[in-house]
Backbone as CSV, one residue per row, in Angstrom:
resi,resn,N_x,N_y,N_z,CA_x,CA_y,CA_z,C_x,C_y,C_z
1,ALA,2.480,-6.261,-2.408,2.096,-5.231,-1.461,2.975,-5.304,-0.211
2,GLY,3.171,-6.496,0.284,3.979,-6.667,1.486,5.437,-6.312,1.266
3,GLY,5.966,-6.693,0.111,7.354,-6.378,-0.208,7.577,-4.890,-0.352
4,THR,6.643,-4.217,-1.000,6.741,-2.766,-1.156,6.727,-2.079,0.192
5,LEU,5.825,-2.482,1.053,5.724,-1.871,2.375,6.967,-2.145,3.211
6,SER,7.519,-3.335,3.101,8.705,-3.681,3.888,9.939,-2.891,3.466
7,LEU,10.008,-2.523,2.188,11.208,-1.884,1.658,11.135,-0.364,1.547
8,CYS,9.937,0.216,1.579,9.843,1.664,1.365,10.293,2.440,2.610
9,PRO,10.921,3.603,2.400,11.315,4.433,3.541,10.077,4.930,4.296
10,VAL,10.177,4.952,5.609,9.086,5.434,6.460,9.652,6.453,7.438
11,PRO,8.792,7.224,8.105,9.296,8.197,9.081,10.159,7.536,10.149
12,ARG,11.137,8.272,10.649,12.064,7.769,11.668,11.372,7.680,13.024
13,ASN,10.632,6.619,13.203,9.916,6.354,14.439,9.920,4.843,14.612
14,LYS,10.413,4.354,15.732,10.547,2.908,15.932,9.220,2.174,15.778
15,ILE,8.153,2.752,16.297,6.844,2.096,16.215,6.406,1.980,14.763
16,VAL,6.582,3.055,13.988,6.199,3.040,12.573,7.071,2.061,11.801
17,GLU,8.381,2.089,12.063,9.292,1.191,11.357,8.973,-0.277,11.636
18,VAL,8.787,-0.615,12.904,8.485,-2.000,13.275,7.107,-2.398,12.746
19,GLY,6.137,-1.504,12.856,4.781,-1.812,12.392,4.707,-2.057,10.893
20,THR,5.333,-1.174,10.110,5.267,-1.346,8.655,6.050,-2.579,8.199
21,THR,7.198,-2.805,8.797,7.979,-3.990,8.427,7.241,-5.262,8.810
22,SER,6.646,-5.282,9.984,5.903,-6.469,10.436,4.693,-6.735,9.552
23,LEU,3.939,-5.689,9.229,2.771,-5.863,8.366,3.197,-6.340,6.983
24,GLY,4.275,-5.762,6.458,4.769,-6.189,5.152,5.197,-7.650,5.143
25,LEU,5.953,-8.049,6.159,6.406,-9.440,6.230,5.241,-10.396,6.480
26,ALA,4.256,-9.968,7.252,3.073,-10.804,7.487,2.294,-11.012,6.192
27,ALA,2.191,-9.950,5.375,1.492,-10.067,4.094,2.238,-11.024,3.167
28,ILE,3.563,-10.916,3.143,4.361,-11.823,2.312,4.216,-13.266,2.797
29,GLY,4.382,-13.463,4.097,4.303,-14.806,4.668,2.942,-15.457,4.487
30,SER,1.885,-14.678,4.686,0.543,-15.251,4.535,0.257,-15.604,3.084
31,GLY,0.875,-14.876,2.160,0.704,-15.214,0.748,1.336,-16.551,0.417
32,PHE,2.507,-16.822,0.984,3.162,-18.108,0.754,2.404,-19.247,1.430
33,VAL,1.974,-19.023,2.660,1.296,-20.074,3.430,-0.064,-20.404,2.836
34,SER,-0.745,-19.400,2.270,-2.097,-19.638,1.757,-2.109,-20.565,0.555
35,ASN,-0.970,-20.795,-0.073,-0.914,-21.684,-1.229,-0.755,-23.155,-0.851
36,VAL,-0.653,-23.441,0.425,-0.486,-24.817,0.889,-1.861,-25.411,1.153
37,GLY,-2.247,-26.393,0.385,-3.500,-27.139,0.438,-4.517,-26.819,1.515
38,ASP,-4.508,-27.589,2.611,-5.542,-27.496,3.646,-5.458,-26.212,4.454
39,ILE,-4.333,-25.555,4.461,-4.180,-24.334,5.248,-5.059,-23.222,4.704
40,GLN,-5.313,-23.248,3.400,-6.114,-22.193,2.779,-7.505,-22.104,3.412
41,GLN,-8.117,-23.239,3.700,-9.435,-23.219,4.337,-9.341,-22.731,5.773
42,LEU,-8.243,-23.022,6.430,-8.071,-22.636,7.827,-7.894,-21.128,7.990
43,ILE,-7.064,-20.513,7.159,-6.785,-19.091,7.338,-7.736,-18.192,6.563
44,GLY,-8.506,-18.748,5.645,-9.530,-17.987,4.941,-8.993,-16.792,4.172
45,SER,-9.524,-15.612,4.480,-9.169,-14.414,3.712,-8.124,-13.546,4.422
46,ILE,-7.372,-14.119,5.360,-6.348,-13.348,6.063,-5.298,-12.787,5.097
47,PRO,-4.780,-13.582,4.130,-3.804,-13.003,3.195,-4.376,-11.824,2.416
48,TRP,-5.632,-11.936,2.029,-6.291,-10.850,1.308,-6.329,-9.589,2.165
49,SER,-6.753,-9.725,3.403,-6.863,-8.579,4.306,-5.504,-7.951,4.591
50,LEU,-4.472,-8.773,4.787,-3.134,-8.237,5.036,-2.606,-7.488,3.814
51,SER,-2.901,-7.987,2.629,-2.477,-7.290,1.411,-3.194,-5.948,1.268
52,ILE,-4.463,-5.920,1.582,-5.223,-4.668,1.532,-4.643,-3.669,2.530
53,LEU,-4.361,-4.127,3.750,-3.766,-3.244,4.764,-2.393,-2.737,4.332
54,ALA,-1.598,-3.589,3.711,-0.272,-3.171,3.243,-0.390,-2.102,2.161
55,LEU,-1.309,-2.287,1.221,-1.508,-1.267,0.177,-2.032,0.039,0.771
56,MET,-2.889,-0.066,1.779,-3.379,1.142,2.445,-2.233,1.868,3.140
57,ALA,-1.346,1.122,3.785,-0.205,1.728,4.472,0.723,2.423,3.474
58,VAL,0.935,1.820,2.304,1.760,2.455,1.271,1.111,3.766,0.824
59,SER,-0.201,3.771,0.641,-0.908,4.986,0.211,-0.826,6.082,1.271
60,VAL,-0.999,5.707,2.540,-0.901,6.689,3.626,0.514,7.250,3.700
61,ARG,1.512,6.415,3.504,2.907,6.869,3.504,3.155,7.880,2.395
62,GLU,2.617,7.617,1.220,2.786,8.542,0.099,2.140,9.892,0.397
63,ILE,0.959,9.867,0.987,0.283,11.123,1.339,1.077,11.866,2.397
64,TYR,1.622,11.141,3.373,2.424,11.764,4.429,3.681,12.412,3.848
65,TYR,4.360,11.728,2.947,5.619,12.222,2.412,5.434,13.345,1.394
66,PHE,4.399,13.295,0.589,4.288,14.216,-0.535,3.109,15.170,-0.458
67,GLY,2.203,14.967,0.447,1.053,15.853,0.592,-0.140,15.388,-0.217
68,VAL,-1.308,15.656,0.305,-2.542,15.182,-0.334,-2.775,15.868,-1.685
69,GLU,-2.290,17.108,-1.842,-2.509,17.803,-3.108,-1.741,17.165,-4.264
70,TYR,-0.666,16.427,-3.969,0.105,15.763,-5.017,-0.181,14.274,-5.116
71,LYS,-0.892,13.717,-4.175,-1.148,12.275,-4.163,-2.641,11.979,-4.107
72,GLN,-3.381,12.576,-5.000,-4.825,12.350,-5.035,-5.171,10.930,-5.468
73,GLU,-4.275,10.296,-6.239,-4.514,8.904,-6.622,-4.498,7.997,-5.399
74,CYS,-3.762,8.393,-4.363,-3.723,7.595,-3.129,-5.043,7.711,-2.364
75,ILE,-5.695,8.855,-2.467,-7.022,9.005,-1.845,-8.009,8.051,-2.519
76,ILE,-7.981,7.997,-3.853,-8.858,7.073,-4.583,-8.547,5.638,-4.175
77,THR,-7.262,5.328,-4.097,-6.854,3.971,-3.724,-7.311,3.631,-2.312
78,LEU,-7.148,4.552,-1.373,-7.577,4.295,0.009,-9.082,4.053,0.093
79,LEU,-9.847,4.858,-0.610,-11.301,4.697,-0.576,-11.739,3.368,-1.177
80,THR,-11.123,2.991,-2.295,-11.523,1.729,-2.923,-11.022,0.520,-2.126
81,LEU,-9.839,0.628,-1.544,-9.338,-0.482,-0.736,-10.215,-0.721,0.481
82,ALA,-10.727,0.344,1.064,-11.617,0.187,2.217,-12.876,-0.590,1.829
83,LEU,-13.309,-0.428,0.588,-14.497,-1.157,0.123,-14.181,-2.598,-0.283
84,MET,-12.895,-2.932,-0.355,-12.495,-4.262,-0.811,-12.102,-5.200,0.331
85,PHE,-12.259,-4.783,1.582,-11.841,-5.620,2.708,-12.530,-6.973,2.733
86,ASP,-13.821,-6.983,2.452,-14.565,-8.242,2.471,-14.255,-9.004,1.185
87,HIS,-13.559,-10.111,1.328,-13.079,-10.877,0.181,-14.220,-11.442,-0.664
88,ASN,-15.362,-11.690,-0.054,-16.471,-12.337,-0.765,-17.456,-11.357,-1.402
89,ASN,-17.541,-10.150,-0.875,-18.497,-9.170,-1.404,-17.751,-7.908,-1.800
90,HIS,-17.714,-7.649,-3.086,-17.010,-6.468,-3.578,-18.003,-5.483,-4.177
91,VAL,-17.768,-4.222,-3.909,-18.571,-3.156,-4.496,-18.133,-3.012,-5.954
92,PRO,-19.075,-2.868,-6.890,-18.693,-2.734,-8.295,-17.730,-1.563,-8.526
93,LEU,-16.834,-1.736,-9.456,-15.840,-0.758,-9.894,-14.703,-0.515,-8.911
94,THR,-14.676,-1.230,-7.771,-13.568,-0.997,-6.844,-12.249,-1.512,-7.398
95,PHE,-12.262,-2.656,-8.056,-11.027,-3.194,-8.618,-10.433,-2.274,-9.684
96,PRO,-11.214,-1.837,-10.677,-10.609,-0.963,-11.687,-10.160,0.384,-11.123
97,LEU,-10.913,0.961,-10.190,-10.501,2.240,-9.607,-9.240,2.090,-8.762
98,CYS,-9.143,1.010,-8.019,-7.943,0.757,-7.224,-6.744,0.530,-8.142
99,ALA,-6.938,-0.243,-9.190,-5.852,-0.489,-10.147,-5.423,0.808,-10.827
100,LEU,-6.368,1.667,-11.133,-6.038,2.959,-11.742,-5.202,3.806,-10.782
101,GLY,-5.623,3.895,-9.523,-4.883,4.671,-8.536,-3.476,4.156,-8.327
102,MET,-3.319,2.840,-8.214,-1.994,2.260,-8.013,-1.135,2.405,-9.269
103,SER,-1.745,2.340,-10.448,-0.996,2.515,-11.696,-0.475,3.938,-11.829
104,ILE,-1.301,4.912,-11.479,-0.862,6.311,-11.523,0.271,6.536,-10.528
105,LEU,0.146,5.961,-9.333,1.203,6.069,-8.332,2.513,5.452,-8.846
106,ALA,2.423,4.269,-9.437,3.614,3.595,-9.953,4.240,4.385,-11.110
107,ALA,3.416,4.915,-12.008,3.940,5.700,-13.130,4.611,6.974,-12.627
108,GLY,4.045,7.595,-11.610,4.630,8.799,-11.043,5.989,8.545,-10.416
109,LYS,6.183,7.338,-9.874,7.465,6.987,-9.265,8.589,6.977,-10.302
110,LEU,8.250,6.745,-11.563,9.261,6.748,-12.618,9.892,8.131,-12.807
111,PHE,9.104,9.190,-12.558,9.567,10.552,-12.805,9.995,11.289,-11.544
112,GLU,9.864,10.647,-10.413,10.190,11.255,-9.130,11.650,10.973,-8.766
113,PRO,12.419,11.977,-8.387,13.802,11.704,-7.969,13.831,10.801,-6.733
114,CYS,14.789,9.893,-6.677,14.885,8.934,-5.560,15.041,9.630,-4.210
115,GLU,15.745,10.780,-4.185,15.946,11.498,-2.919,14.624,11.938,-2.298
116,GLU,13.635,12.184,-3.140,12.338,12.643,-2.644,11.649,11.587,-1.788
117,ASP,11.966,10.323,-2.005,11.344,9.254,-1.235,11.966,9.080,0.139
118,LEU,13.091,9.723,0.378,13.787,9.507,1.639,13.379,10.473,2.742
119,VAL,12.888,11.645,2.397,12.453,12.633,3.391,11.126,13.244,2.954
120,PRO,10.215,13.514,3.897,8.959,14.185,3.540,9.251,15.552,2.937
121,SER,8.696,15.823,1.764,9.049,17.077,1.084,7.880,17.776,0.421
122,ASN,6.699,17.205,0.457,5.542,17.791,-0.221,5.823,18.047,-1.695
123,SER,6.541,17.135,-2.323,6.835,17.173,-3.766,7.496,18.472,-4.193
124,GLU,8.491,18.905,-3.457,9.194,20.160,-3.786,9.908,20.082,-5.136
125,PHE,10.233,18.871,-5.596,10.931,18.766,-6.875,10.064,19.272,-8.037
126,LEU,8.758,19.296,-7.868,7.878,19.811,-8.909,7.989,21.329,-9.041
127,ALA,8.381,22.002,-7.970,8.485,23.460,-7.984,9.802,23.945,-8.591
128,LYS,10.741,23.039,-8.776,12.064,23.431,-9.304,12.045,23.630,-10.790
């Protein structure tokens, strides 16, 4: 999640660029640090929360770039991710619904031209 957020194109705004890169790198770093013995008890569910935030940011970016009418799987993902923030208490079916939304998003990326990811276009390539 952190790597995807760090590498994906975002709107040309310094605050957005710095924020998404920082969140992505924080998610990556916390994932590495959480695997070190005693530190895991100290930081608790911070890596989990950062990963959830990174996936939410990726979904919001997709909606911004392509429009809500073409990225309905991101709406499902955002709703289920919001229910998954608490690492210890999960609402039933959130994991499979989130996985479904992210899988549809990933499969759609296979058929989307790379240029479409660089500028907001509301999925104009579908109209061609």
